[in-house]
C-alpha positions in Angstrom: 63.5 45.6 -170.9 66.7 43.7 -170.1 68.5 47.0 -169.1 65.6 48.7 -167.3 66.0 48.9 -163.5 63.2 50.2 -161.3 63.7 51.8 -157.9 60.5 52.1 -155.8 60.9 54.6 -152.9 58.9 53.4 -149.9 60.4 55.0 -146.8 57.8 57.5 -145.8 55.5 57.2 -142.8 52.4 58.7 -144.5 51.7 61.2 -141.7 49.0 63.0 -143.6 46.9 59.8 -143.6 47.1 59.3 -139.8 45.5 57.6 -138.0 44.8 55.1 -140.8 48.5 55.2 -141.7 50.6 54.4 -138.7 54.4 54.4 -138.0 54.4 50.6 -137.9 52.4 50.2 -141.1 52.3 53.4 -143.3 50.0 54.0 -146.2 52.2 52.4 -148.9 51.5 49.0 -147.2 47.8 49.6 -147.0 45.0 48.6 -149.4 43.9 52.3 -149.6 41.7 51.7 -152.7 40.0 48.5 -151.7 41.5 46.5 -154.6 43.0 43.7 -152.5 46.5 45.1 -153.2 48.4 47.6 -151.2 49.8 50.8 -152.9 53.4 49.3 -153.0 52.0 46.1 -154.5 50.1 48.1 -157.2 53.3 50.0 -158.0 55.3 46.8 -158.3 52.7 45.3 -160.5 52.7 48.4 -162.7 56.4 48.0 -163.5 56.4 44.3 -164.4 55.6 45.2 -168.0 58.6 47.6 -168.0 61.2 45.6 -166.1 61.7 42.1 -164.8 61.1 41.3 -161.1 64.9 40.7 -160.5 65.6 44.3 -161.6 63.2 46.0 -159.3 64.6 47.5 -156.1 62.7 48.9 -153.1 64.3 51.6 -150.9 62.7 51.7 -147.5 63.3 52.2 -143.8 64.9 49.4 -141.9 61.8 48.9 -139.8 59.8 48.1 -142.9 62.0 45.2 -144.2 59.5 42.5 -143.0 56.5 44.3 -144.5 58.3 44.6 -147.9 59.3 40.9 -147.8 55.7 39.9 -146.9 54.0 42.0 -149.6 56.6 41.5 -152.3 57.9 38.0 -151.8 59.5 37.7 -155.2 62.2 40.3 -154.2 65.5 39.0 -152.8 67.1 40.5 -149.7 69.6 42.2 -152.1 66.8 44.0 -153.8 65.5 45.5 -150.5 67.7 48.5 -149.7 67.3 49.5 -146.1 67.8 53.1 -144.9 68.6 53.5 -141.2 67.3 57.1 -141.2 65.5 59.3 -143.6 67.7 61.5 -145.7 65.3 62.7 -148.4 65.2 61.5 -152.0 68.8 62.2 -153.0 70.2 59.5 -150.8 67.3 57.2 -151.7 68.4 57.6 -155.4 72.2 57.6 -154.9 72.2 54.3 -152.9 70.6 52.2 -155.7 72.2 54.1 -158.5 75.7 53.3 -157.5 74.7 49.7 -156.5 73.2 49.1 -160.0 76.2 50.7 -161.6 78.3 47.8 -160.3 75.8 45.4 -161.8 75.1 47.0 -165.1 76.8 50.4 -165.9 74.8 50.5 -169.2 71.4 50.3 -167.5 68.6 52.7 -167.4 67.0 53.6 -164.0 63.4 54.4 -163.4 62.6 56.0 -160.0 59.0 56.1 -158.7 57.2 56.6 -155.3 55.5 53.6 -153.8 52.2 55.4 -152.9 50.9 57.0 -156.1 47.9 55.9 -158.0 47.9 55.6 -161.8 44.9 55.0 -164.1 45.2 54.2 -167.8 48.3 52.1 -167.1 48.9 51.3 -170.8 49.4 55.0 -171.4 51.7 55.2 -168.4 53.8 52.4 -169.8 54.0 54.1 -173.2 55.1 57.3 -171.5 57.8 55.5 -169.5 59.0 53.6 -172.6 59.3 57.0 -174.4 61.5 58.3 -171.6 63.6 55.2 -171.4 64.3 55.3 -175.1 65.4 58.9 -174.8 67.5 58.3 -171.7 69.4 55.3 -173.0 72.9 56.3 -174.0 72.2 60.0 -173.5 73.0 62.7 -170.9 69.3 63.5 -170.4 67.8 63.6 -166.9 64.1 63.0 -167.5 61.0 63.4 -165.4 57.3 62.7 -166.0 55.0 65.7 -166.0 51.3 65.3 -165.4 48.9 67.4 -167.4 47.1 69.5 -164.7 43.4 69.1 -164.3 43.1 72.0 -161.9 45.2 74.7 -160.2 46.5 72.5 -157.4 48.7 74.2 -154.7 49.9 70.9 -153.2 52.0 69.9 -156.2 55.2 71.2 -157.7 55.1 72.5 -161.3 57.4 72.1 -164.2 57.6 74.6 -167.0 58.8 73.3 -170.4 59.7 74.6 -173.8 56.8 74.1 -176.1 57.9 71.8 -179.0 54.8 70.1 -180.4 56.7 67.6 -182.6 58.9 66.4 -179.7 57.7 63.9 -177.1 60.7 64.7 -174.9 60.6 68.4 -174.0 63.3 70.6 -172.5 62.6 71.8 -169.0 62.6 75.6 -168.3 61.9 75.9 -164.6 60.7 74.1 -161.5 58.3 75.7 -159.0 57.5 74.1 -155.7 53.9 74.3 -154.4 52.8 77.8 -155.6 50.0 79.9 -154.1 46.6 79.5 -155.7 46.7 82.6 -158.0 50.1 81.6 -159.4 48.9 78.0 -159.8 45.9 79.3 -161.8 48.3 81.2 -164.1 50.4 78.1 -164.6 47.4 76.0 -165.6 46.0 78.8 -167.9 49.4 79.2 -169.7 49.4 75.6 -171.0 53.1 75.1 -170.7 53.3 73.8 -167.1 52.7 70.3 -165.8 52.6 68.8 -162.3 55.9 67.3 -161.1 55.0 63.6 -160.4 58.4 62.7 -158.8 59.0 60.0 -161.4 62.4 60.0 -162.9 64.2 58.2 -165.8 67.9 58.4 -166.6 70.8 56.2 -167.6 72.9 54.9 -164.7 76.0 56.6 -166.2 74.2 60.0 -166.4 72.8 60.0 -162.9 76.0 58.9 -161.2 77.9 61.6 -163.1 75.3 64.1 -162.0 75.9 63.1 -158.4 79.6 63.6 -158.8 79.0 67.1 -160.3 76.2 68.4 -158.0 76.3 66.3 -154.8 80.0 65.2 -154.8 80.2 64.2 -151.1 77.2 61.9 -151.5 78.6 60.4 -154.7 82.0 59.7 -153.1 80.3 57.9 -150.1 78.1 55.6 -152.2 80.6 55.0 -155.0 83.2 53.9 -152.4 80.6 51.7 -150.7 79.5 50.1 -154.0 83.1 49.2 -154.9 84.2 47.9 -151.5 81.4 47.0 -149.2 78.3 46.0 -151.1 78.7 42.3 -150.1 78.2 40.9 -146.7 79.1 44.2 -145.1 76.7 46.3 -147.1 74.2 47.2 -144.3 77.0 48.0 -141.9 78.4 50.4 -144.4 75.0 52.0 -145.3 74.2 52.6 -141.6 77.4 54.7 -141.4 77.0 56.3 -144.8 73.6 57.7 -144.1 74.8 59.4 -141.0 77.2 61.3 -143.2 74.7 62.3 -145.9 72.9 65.6 -145.9 69.1 65.6 -146.2 68.2 67.0 -149.6 65.7 66.2 -152.3 66.8 65.0 -155.8 64.9 68.0 -157.2 66.9 70.6 -155.2 70.1 68.6 -155.2 70.3 67.8 -159.0 67.3 68.5 -161.2 67.1 72.2 -160.5 70.9 72.7 -161.1 71.5 70.5 -164.2 71.2 71.7 -167.7 70.2 68.6 -169.6 66.8 68.2 -167.9 63.8 67.0 -169.9 60.2 66.1 -169.4 57.8 63.6 -171.0 54.2 64.6 -170.7 52.2 62.0 -168.9 48.6 61.7 -170.2 47.4 59.1 -167.8 45.2 59.9 -164.7 47.4 60.2 -161.6 47.2 61.1 -157.9 50.0 61.2 -155.4 47.5 60.3 -152.6 49.2 62.9 -150.4 46.2 63.5 -148.2 42.7 62.5 -147.2 41.5 65.3 -149.5 43.3 63.8 -152.5 41.9 60.3 -151.7 38.4 61.8 -151.5 38.8 63.2 -155.0 39.3 59.7 -156.6 36.8 57.7 -154.4 33.2 57.0 -155.3 30.8 59.5 -153.7 27.2 59.8 -152.8 24.8 62.5 -154.0 26.1 65.0 -151.5 29.7 64.4 -152.5 30.5 62.3 -149.4 32.8 59.3 -149.3 31.4 56.8 -146.8 33.5 53.7 -145.8 31.8 52.0 -142.9 28.5 52.4 -141.1 27.4 56.0 -141.1 24.2 58.1 -140.8 24.6 61.6 -142.2 22.3 64.6 -141.8 22.8 67.7 -143.9 26.4 66.7 -144.5 28.3 67.2 -147.7 31.8 67.1 -149.2 33.0 64.9 -146.4 35.0 61.7 -145.8 33.7 59.2 -143.3 35.7 56.1 -142.6 35.3 53.6 -139.7 35.1 49.9 -138.8 31.9 48.1 -139.6 31.1 47.5 -135.9 31.1 51.3 -135.2 28.2 53.5 -136.1 29.2 57.1 -137.0 26.4 59.7 -136.9 27.1 63.3 -138.2 25.0 66.3 -138.7 25.5 69.7 -140.5 29.1 69.2 -141.7 30.7 70.5 -144.9 34.2 69.3 -146.0 35.0 67.3 -142.9 37.0 64.1 -142.2 35.6 61.8 -139.6 37.6 58.6 -139.1 38.1 55.9 -136.5 41.2 53.7 -136.9 42.1 51.3 -134.1 42.4 53.5 -130.9 42.1 56.9 -132.5 39.1 59.0 -133.6 39.9 62.0 -135.7 37.5 64.8 -136.7 38.9 67.7 -138.7 38.5 69.7 -141.9 39.2 67.4 -144.8 41.7 69.8 -146.3 43.7 70.4 -143.1 46.7 68.5 -144.3 49.1 71.1 -143.0 47.9 70.4 -139.5 48.6 66.6 -139.6 52.2 66.9 -138.4 50.9 68.8 -135.4 48.2 66.2 -134.8 50.8 63.4 -135.0 53.3 65.1 -132.8 50.8 65.9 -130.1 49.4 62.4 -130.3 53.0 61.1 -129.5 52.7 63.1 -126.2 49.8 60.9 -125.3 51.7 57.7 -126.0 53.4 55.8 -128.8 50.4 53.5 -129.1 48.5 56.3 -130.8 51.0 56.9 -133.6 
């Protein structure tokens, strides 16, 4: 544990959960599951058995600094890394990687999104510890793969070399969000897992990988960590991000590197990427409806209804719909219309910032 560092990525705006998730308070800061803890708080809690609180960092947008401080009061300002603009996951990994390198070049870094849900947390911790042990002092870049329960087209897939006696398996290929028929073949084959976007590597290995595959980005953040990560850190980062290209860590490094490995995660997991995925894990009535609020439903099934207690929602003859009222927005659409949410949000901006 002393050398384990956790980086929680919390910069997204959660557009596919609009209007419940808003620009001023996106889904990672919301109590989506009704547990009394927001998603980022649940993520933080999950890692306290893997690392100590002083070795947990959050990478987020500048506008969410106060939300992070409010919800995770044990973090110091130095542990809240503020991005002036979004530059995808490569920059969100490079910034803390080179910062931690100055603190502990022998450390192991665990990277996780802030808005995922994990059940069977003891199994999750065991899988992480397996990966940490394999990453320590090695050149391995390790990711967690989730055993698929269905042919899901919204997730990336990892194909791995079958090695029953090894817990850490060599990765063959990455495939991003396949069509349904291909996803079915992946699941039937038995040698594909979902890409959970959770990574484990030594600080030395990931910083070397940046120098090899994303050299410009590596030079920027290495220089900053050596010269400016004091009272001038935020001034430097604001400039550095304007020079970084926007690229994911998967495309930028993982799909190019040779020493890429996978630990098979056997815990229950959801990335909560959409209302549809939230519907899947919520308690449902006899018609497969999730109802949160006051609702009267007639001949309605497979739907998600959410609204404030002082609003009555009445719906009839719907199948697979989302009906939600959040503050000043009412949304009615197909529950699986996640590809349309960017359009919804962009068009809502045209009506005024107060709706986004």
